[in-house]
C-alpha positions in Angstrom: 9.7 21.4 5.9 6.9 21.8 3.3 5.2 18.8 1.8 7.0 19.1 -1.5 10.3 19.0 0.5 9.5 16.2 2.7 11.8 13.3 2.9 10.8 9.8 1.6 9.7 7.6 4.7 12.0 4.9 5.1 10.8 1.3 5.2 12.2 0.9 8.7 9.7 3.6 9.8 6.9 2.4 7.7 7.1 -1.1 9.2 6.0 0.6 12.5 2.5 1.3 10.8 2.2 -2.0 8.8 -0.7 -4.5 9.6 0.1 -7.7 8.0 -2.5 -8.4 5.3 -4.3 -5.1 6.1 -1.9 -2.2 4.8 -0.9 0.6 6.9 -2.7 1.6 10.3 -2.5 5.3 9.5 -2.8 7.7 6.5 0.4 8.1 4.7 0.5 11.9 5.3 0.4 11.2 9.1 2.9 8.7 9.1 5.0 11.0 7.0 4.5 13.8 9.8 5.5 11.3 12.4 8.6 10.3 10.8 9.6 14.0 10.2 9.1 14.4 13.9 10.9 11.2 14.9 13.9 12.0 12.5 14.1 15.7 13.8 14.1 14.4 17.4 16.9 11.9 16.7 18.8 14.8 15.2 18.4 17.1 18.2 19.3 14.3 20.5 22.7 13.6 18.9 24.8 16.4 20.6 23.2 16.0 24.2 24.0 12.2 23.7 27.7 12.9 22.8 28.0 15.2 25.7 26.6 12.5 28.0 29.2 10.1 26.5 32.0 12.6 27.3 31.0 14.1 30.6 29.6 10.8 32.5 32.3 8.4 30.9 29.4 6.1 30.1 29.1 3.7 27.0 27.0 4.5 24.1 24.9 1.6 25.1 24.0 3.3 28.4 23.3 6.7 26.8 21.0 5.0 24.4 19.3 3.0 26.9 18.8 6.2 29.1 17.4 8.1 26.0 14.9 5.0 25.5 13.6 5.3 28.9 13.0 9.0 28.5 11.3 8.6 25.1 9.0 5.8 26.5 7.6 8.1 29.1 3.9 9.2 28.2 4.8 12.8 28.0 7.4 12.2 25.4 4.5 11.7 23.0 5.8 8.7 21.0 4.8 5.3 20.8 7.0 2.5 22.0 7.8 1.4 18.6 8.5 5.2 17.6 10.7 5.6 20.5 12.8 2.3 19.6 12.9 3.6 16.1 14.3 7.1 17.4 17.0 5.4 19.5 18.1 3.3 16.5 18.4 6.5 14.5 20.3 8.0 17.1 22.7 5.3 17.3 23.2 5.7 13.5 23.8 9.4 14.0 26.4 8.7 16.6 28.3 6.4 14.7 
């Protein structure tokens, strides 16, 4: 997505980068890029998560917990806060 087409960064994501009384911990452009990455990741995880729900017969909570564990692995390239945001967003997409 080009910069002119970028979606606005929601407050829930901005909050991951807020430093009370000191502003944001990263430049807005970087935060917007991280948001786009996390939003895309949550979207890509929706169908595999639905498949796990159906094939394994486990609860949505279990699926989200498994996703969270995987996203917290160092190789995932996310901070713990970003991983939590992605899982919350995934839960919204599954609803």
